C-alpha positions as CSV (number, residue, x, y, z in Angstrom):
1,X,-23.7,-28.6,-69.3
2,X,-25.9,-28.5,-66.2
3,X,-23.5,-30.9,-64.3
4,X,-20.5,-28.6,-65.1
5,X,-22.5,-25.5,-63.8
6,X,-23.2,-27.3,-60.5
7,X,-19.5,-28.2,-60.1
8,X,-18.5,-24.6,-60.6
9,X,-21.1,-23.4,-58.1
10,X,-20.0,-25.9,-55.5
11,X,-16.3,-25.0,-56.0
12,X,-17.2,-21.3,-55.7
13,X,-19.1,-21.9,-52.5
14,X,-16.2,-23.9,-51.0
15,X,-13.8,-21.1,-51.9
16,X,-16.2,-18.5,-50.4
17,X,-16.8,-20.4,-47.2
18,X,-13.1,-21.2,-46.8
19,X,-12.4,-17.5,-47.0
20,X,-15.1,-16.7,-44.5
21,X,-14.0,-19.3,-42.0
22,X,-10.3,-18.5,-42.3
23,X,-10.9,-14.7,-42.1
24,X,-13.4,-15.0,-39.2
25,X,-11.2,-17.3,-37.1
26,X,-8.1,-15.2,-37.7
27,X,-9.9,-12.0,-36.9
28,X,-11.5,-13.4,-33.8
29,X,-8.2,-14.7,-32.5
30,X,-6.5,-11.4,-33.1
31,X,-9.3,-9.4,-31.5
32,X,-9.2,-11.7,-28.5
33,X,-5.4,-11.4,-28.2
34,X,-5.3,-7.7,-28.5
35,X,-8.2,-7.2,-26.1
36,X,-6.6,-9.6,-23.6
37,X,-3.2,-7.8,-23.9
38,X,-4.8,-4.4,-23.3
39,X,-6.7,-5.7,-20.3
40,X,-3.6,-7.4,-18.8
41,X,-1.4,-4.3,-19.3
42,X,-3.9,-1.9,-17.8
43,X,-4.6,-4.3,-14.9
44,X,-0.9,-4.7,-14.1
45,X,-0.3,-1.0,-14.2
46,X,2.4,-1.4,-16.8
47,X,3.1,1.9,-18.6
48,X,4.3,1.1,-22.1
49,X,7.1,3.1,-23.8
50,X,6.1,5.6,-26.4
51,X,7.4,3.3,-29.1
52,X,5.3,0.4,-27.8
53,X,2.2,2.7,-27.7
54,X,2.8,3.7,-31.3
55,X,3.3,0.1,-32.3
56,X,0.2,-1.0,-30.5
57,X,-1.9,1.8,-32.0
58,X,-0.8,0.9,-35.6
59,X,-1.4,-2.8,-35.0
60,X,-4.8,-2.1,-33.6
61,X,-5.7,0.2,-36.5
62,X,-4.6,-2.3,-39.1
63,X,-6.5,-5.1,-37.3
64,X,-9.6,-3.0,-37.3
65,X,-9.3,-2.4,-41.1
66,X,-8.8,-6.1,-41.8
67,X,-11.6,-7.2,-39.5
68,X,-14.0,-4.7,-41.1
69,X,-12.9,-6.0,-44.5
70,X,-13.8,-9.5,-43.4
71,X,-17.2,-8.5,-42.2
72,X,-17.9,-6.6,-45.4
73,X,-16.7,-9.5,-47.5
74,X,-19.4,-11.7,-45.9
75,X,-21.9,-9.6,-47.8
76,X,-20.0,-8.0,-50.6
77,X,-17.0,-10.2,-51.7
78,X,-15.4,-7.6,-54.0
79,X,-15.2,-4.6,-51.6
80,X,-14.5,-6.7,-48.6
81,X,-11.9,-8.8,-50.4
82,X,-10.1,-5.7,-51.6
83,X,-10.1,-4.1,-48.1
84,X,-9.0,-7.4,-46.5
85,X,-6.2,-7.9,-49.1
86,X,-4.8,-4.4,-48.8
87,X,-5.1,-4.4,-45.0
88,X,-3.3,-7.8,-44.9
89,X,-0.5,-6.5,-47.1
90,X,-0.1,-3.5,-44.8
91,X,-0.2,-5.8,-41.7
92,X,2.4,-8.1,-43.2
93,X,4.7,-5.2,-44.0
94,X,4.2,-3.8,-40.5
95,X,4.9,-7.2,-38.9
96,X,8.1,-7.5,-41.0
97,X,9.3,-4.1,-39.9
98,X,8.4,-4.3,-36.3
99,X,9.4,-7.9,-35.6
100,X,12.7,-8.7,-34.0
101,X,14.4,-11.8,-35.3
102,X,11.5,-13.8,-36.5
103,X,10.3,-11.6,-39.3
104,X,8.9,-14.3,-41.6
105,X,7.1,-15.9,-38.6
106,X,5.6,-12.6,-37.7
107,X,4.3,-12.2,-41.3
108,X,3.0,-15.7,-41.4
109,X,1.0,-15.4,-38.1
110,X,-0.4,-11.9,-38.6
111,X,-0.9,-10.8,-42.2
112,X,-0.8,-14.0,-44.3
113,X,-4.0,-15.7,-43.1
114,X,-5.9,-12.5,-43.9
115,X,-4.1,-12.2,-47.3
116,X,-5.2,-15.7,-48.2
117,X,-8.8,-15.0,-47.1
118,X,-8.9,-11.7,-49.1
119,X,-7.6,-13.4,-52.2
120,X,-10.1,-16.2,-51.8
121,X,-12.9,-13.7,-51.5
122,X,-11.7,-12.1,-54.8
123,X,-11.4,-15.5,-56.5
124,X,-15.0,-16.4,-55.4
125,X,-16.3,-13.1,-56.8
126,X,-14.4,-13.7,-60.1
127,X,-15.8,-17.2,-60.4
128,X,-19.4,-15.9,-59.7
129,X,-19.0,-13.3,-62.5
130,X,-17.4,-15.7,-64.9
């Protein structure tokens, strides 16, 4: 019985750390890309169209929600996992709507890594309470 408990604990830790690493790396890359994009556009003096401004604002808002969810999930898997999962679903829908020809690729690179991380956080919480 003790051996089985250790196996469950180890599996739960692996799930939790996989979610943390995947979410943190994805979040860091997106924050870096959005920050660099903003700096480059302002440095070049490029004035975006109103549609591009709206798209950038929505994308930035969704990324803030997802990154906050990841940070919260480091300490509280349930709340952070729910925020991350819901934010990732919204981000995937937004990517699908705003993408040109590569809708599935846009979803895969923007929302899906966060969706996987959010679900893994919820699974680790479920396993801890089991």
